N, C-alpha and C positions, 0 to 999 in steps of 0.2 A: 504494500500500500504506500502511496505517495505521502510524504510528510505534509505537503501543502493541502491535500485533500483532508487529512485528519485535522489539521489546524483550522481550516475553514469550517468543517463540521462542528468542532468543539466551540468555536467562536459563535457560530450561528445559533446552535441550540442553547449555548450558555447565555448569550445576550437575550435571546427570546424568552427563556424561562426566568432570567433575572428580572427583566423588565415586567413581564407578566406578574411574577410574584410580588414585586414591589408595588405595582398598581393594585393588585388584589388586596394588599395590606392597607393601603391608604385610601383607595377609592373603589371598593368592590362593585358597587352598582354600575359605575361608569365602565369599569373593565369588562363586566359581563355584557353590557350593552355593546361595547366595541367588538366583542366576540360573537355578538348576535345571540346571546343566551339570556335566560331569565332565572331569577330566584326570588322567592318571597322576601319581603322586607325583613321579616324576623329571622331569616337565614343569613343575612349579610354579615353579622359578626363571625359566623362560622366560615363563611366564604373568605373573609379577611384572614382568619386563622389558617385556612388552607394555603393562603398566599405565602405564609411563612415557610411552608414546606416546598412550594414551587420555587420560591426565592433560593432556598438552600440547595435544591437540585441545580438551579441555574448557576449559582456560585461554584458548585462542585465541577460543573462542566467548564466554566471559565478557568478554574484551576487545572482542569485537564488540558486546556489550550496551553497554559504555561508549561505543563509537563511535556507537551509535544515539542515546544521550543527548546526545552532543556534536555530532551532525549532520555526521559525517565520511563521506560516501558513498563516496569513492574508497578509503578505507582499509577500510571494511566490505566492499566488493567484493573486495579482496585477501584478506581473511579468508575470505570465502565461497568464493572460487576455490580457495585452498589447502586449506581443510578439506574441500571437496567432492572434491578430488582424492584426499585421504587416505581419505575415507569410501568413495568409489567403489572404490578399490583393495582396501579391506577387504571390501566387499560381494562383489566379484568373486572374491576369494580364498576367502572363506568358502563361497560357493555351489559353487565348484569342489571344495573339500575335502569338502563334504557329498555332492556327486554322486560323488566318488571313493571315498566310504566312510571317509575319514580322520577326519572330524568327525561327531558325532551330529546328528540332525535338529534338536535344540533350538537349535543355533547359528544356525538360520535367522532367529530373532528379531533377532540382531545384524545379519545381512545386510539384513533388511527395514527395520530402523530406520535404518541407515546409508544404504540406498538411498532411503528416503523423504526424508531430509535432503538428499541429493544432488539429487533431483528438485525439491524446494522451492527450494533455493539456485540451481539452474540456471535455474529459471523466474524467480526474483528478479533474477539477473544479466542475463538476456535482456530482461526488461521494465523494468529500471532502478529496482527498488523502493527501493534504498538512496538514490538521488538524489531520489526522490519524497518522502522524509520530511524533506528539508531545504527544500522549497519552501514 
């Protein structure tokens, strides 16, 4: 795998999750509206709480970008494993809630995005992409 591709991937998902998480923390209603999603007003404090987790995944991914520049494959593998576990949990939960009628279908974009990241990172872990950028 090309170092530039890994760096762009880490920066893209890191910036996206960091910004989304920060916005969910401070302006959950606005953030959901920008995502074309809805939540009851009494759920907004919990949506803001979820923002803290989204922010932490984003910051971990930005740290992954730093690791790519430093050539630290073992550490990037750990970042990928932990963020993939978090993303897989979110994707499974969201799909279950959509199928159960608790969340609107628009939330599928969250599950698809997280699922795609899980698949990318799982492939990268399996094929040793992080180690290949240090060779």
